N, C-alpha and C positions, 0 to 999 in steps of 0.2 A: 404440521410438520415443516420445519425449516431444513433445507439442504445447504450446507456450507462447504464450499470447496476451499482447498488450501487450509484445512481445519487445524493442522499442526504448525502453520506459519505464525508469525508474530501477531498479525491481525486476526487471522481466522481462529486462532486459539482463544483470543480475547472475546470474540463474538460468541463462540460456543460456551465459554464460561458465563458470560452475561445472560445468554438465553437460558442456561440450566439454573442460574441463580433466580431467574423469574419463573422457573418450573415450565418453560416451554419445551415441547419436544423438538429434538434437532438430530439430524443425520449428519455425521461428520464424514466427509469424503477424504480418505487418507491413503497414503502409500504404505505397503507392508513394512517397508524399511523405516518408517517414521516412528516417532515416540508418541503414541496416542493413548497410553495407559491412563494418563490423568483425565482425558476427555471421557474415557469409558467409565472411570471411577465417578465422575460427575453425573453419569446417567445418560450421556450421549449414545445414540445408536451409531455404531462404527460401520462404515461401508469401506471395505478395502478394494481399491480399484486403481485404474490408470487412466488419467484424463486424456491420454493419447489414443485410448480405445473407445470408439463410439459405443460399443455394446456395453461397456461399464457405465457410460453416461446414461444410456437408455435405462438400465436397471436402477441406477441411483435416483433417477427423477420420478419413479413411480410413487404415487400417493404423496406427493409433495405439494405444499401450498405456497411456499416462498423459497426463492433461491437467492443466496448471497454468494456471488462469485468473488472470492478474495485470494485466489491462488496466484502465484507468480510464475515466471517462465523459466527461471534458471538461465540457460543459454539457448533455449529453443522457443523463440518468440512465435515462429510460425505455427508450431504444433500446440503450444499451450496458451499463449496470449491471444492467438487468433482462432485456430481451428477448434480448440476445446471449448471456447466461449460461444462460438457459432453453433456447435452441436448442443451445448446447454440451452441456448435460446430456442433452437429448433424443438428440443424435447419439452421445454417449458411450454411452448405453443401447443404441441401435441397432447400434453397432460393438463392443459388449461390452468397453469400455474397463476396464481392471483397477482404476484408482484415479483419482479426481478431486479435485484440490486447489483450493479456492476461497479467494482472498484477500478477506476481508470487512473489518470495521473494528470496533475496540473500542467498545462502547456501543451497537451496532446493535440490541440487544434492549431498549433503554430507552424506545422509543416516541417518538423525537423526530419530531414531525410537520412541522417546518419544513424538513427535509432530504429531498429526493427520493432522494438517494444512499443514505442510511441506510435509508429505507423499502424501496428496491429491493434492497439487499443482504440485508436481513432476509428478504424474500420469497424470494430466491434460496436462502438457507440452508434455508428450510423445503422448497422444492421439491427441493433436492439431497438432504436427508435422507429424503424420501419416495420417491426415485427407484429405490431398490434398488441403486444403485451403492455400491461402497466409496468412502469420501470422507474428507477432512480439511478442516475449516474453520479458517482462521487469522484472528484478530481482532487486528491490529497497532494499537499506540498511536502513531501518527505515525512517519514515516520520518525517520531521521537525516540522509539526504542532502538533505532539504528545507531543513536549516539551513546547508548549505554556502554558498549565496549570501549569507545574512545574515552569516555569519562572514567571508566575503571583504569584504563591505561594511564590517563593523566593523574589520577589519584596515586598511582604507584610510582610514576616517573616524572611528573610535571611536564611531560612532552605533549604538544598538540601539533599534529601533522595535517596540513590542508593544502591542496593543490589549487593554484589559480588565483583569480582576483578576490581579495578579502573584502572588497566593497560590495560584491554581489549579495543580493537580499534573498531571503527565504521566509516562509511562514510555517515552520515545522510543527506538525500537529501531534498532539497527544494521541498515541495509538488507542488508548482507552476511550477517548472522546470519539474517535473515528468508529470504533466498534459500536458505541451507543447510537451514533447517528445512522449507521448502516442498518441496525435493527429497527430503529424508529421509523426509517424510511418506508417500511412495509405497512405502517399503521397510520401515518399522518397524511391527510388528504392533500395538503399543500406541497408535499414532496412528490406526488404522483406525476410521472412523466416530466420530471425536472432534472436539470444538471446543476450541481453545486460545486464550486470551488471550496475546498476544505483546508483550513489552516489553523494554526495556533493563534493566541491572543496578541502576539507581537510579530512585527516585521523586523527581522534580525539581519544584520550583516554577518558575514562569515567571521569577521574579526570579533564579533560579540560573543561567539560560542566559548573561546578559551577564557574569556572574562567571566562567563557564567561558571565554568569549571573552577576557576580561581576563587570565586565566592563560595562555591560548594565545599571546596577542600582546603580553603585558606592557604594557598601556595601560589607563587608567582608562576605564570606559564612560560615555558620555553616553546616558542612557535617556530615550526619549520614549515616554510612556505615556498616550495619549488614552483616555477612557472608552468603554465599549461603547456608551453612548448616542450618541456621536458617529457611530459606524458605523451605528447604527440610523437616525439622521437622514439620513445620506448615502444609505442604502439606500432610504429612503422617497422621497427626491428622485429617485433613479434610477428608481424604480417608475413615476413619472408619465411618464417618457420611454420607458422600456423594461421593461414588465412581465415579460417573460421573463428578463431579467437579474436583476431583483429576486428572482425565484423561485430562480434558480440561486445566488444569494448566500446562500440559506438554510443550505446545508451549512457555508459558512464561518462564518456566525453561530452555528451550533450548535457548532462547534469552538472558537470564541472564548469562548462562554458557559459552557462546562461543563468538568469535569475528566475526563481520560482516562488513568488509570494502572492498572497491574496490581498486585495485592496480592503480598506476599512469597510466599504459598502458591502463587499462579499461576505466579510465575517458578520457584519450586522444582520444580513439576510439570513445567514446560517443560524445565528443565535436566536433570531426571531422565530424562524420556522420550527426549529427543534427545541425551543425553550431550554437552551443550554448556555452556559458561560464557558467559553473555550478556555482551556488550561494553557498556561504558559509553559515553554520548554523548561525553564528553571524549576517550576513547581513539579513537573513530571520527573525530571532527573532527581530532584530532592527526595521524592517519594521512593525511588528505586535504588539510588546509589548515594544519597546525601548522608552526611554525618549527623 
């Protein structure tokens, strides 16, 4: 039995789908308010709980062989990115779980102090590595599905909005590929107790993304590119009214200000270990929103 947290999220939903397509038993950890009907229809066992409640984590981890932690934090990195994962790891140890897969983030080891999410995920990585569990840590460079709404808006308006330096590079990963790798990590010996940077087949500059949209929808892009300083000014203004929101914007600021891409060697290692050819962003978007 697999336990998947964040099972109704963009990644978790794909993980559950693929597990059920392979007739693997899976328990989907979901919130009551989430849309989990599709997962139930696919034969997943639904566990309704709250990752902020240790007692729910204790119950969810009973009779589990593999855990894939794919949940996000929303605006509460302390409770969800950090505490919930620590509790999951503790219960994995207590229940002798065979393998723990943790979805981290590329660049988590660079010491970005403005992002509570980056700091929390790095501490969880260290805690997991010291736990005695068999583990795999995956550090993706942005989910391709996050660009679907931008592509749909571009299709309708021709407008592409992007803050900051358009020369910054990324290796946006197919969310379907990431789900495959997360599942395969529990079965492949070479993935045991390893950390992998996970990205798509191409290193893209931000300015390349509207060009991809233009090819998909056959229209010229209207690029709106405000400077990062404008975001900083707006964030400072928000901070006077809502200090907590100002702090939560630190992760977005970190993502906007820096490059997050995998090297060719990192992608080659990924493809070799998992026997997969990583999909390009253009191919992913063409499958979901292309004409």
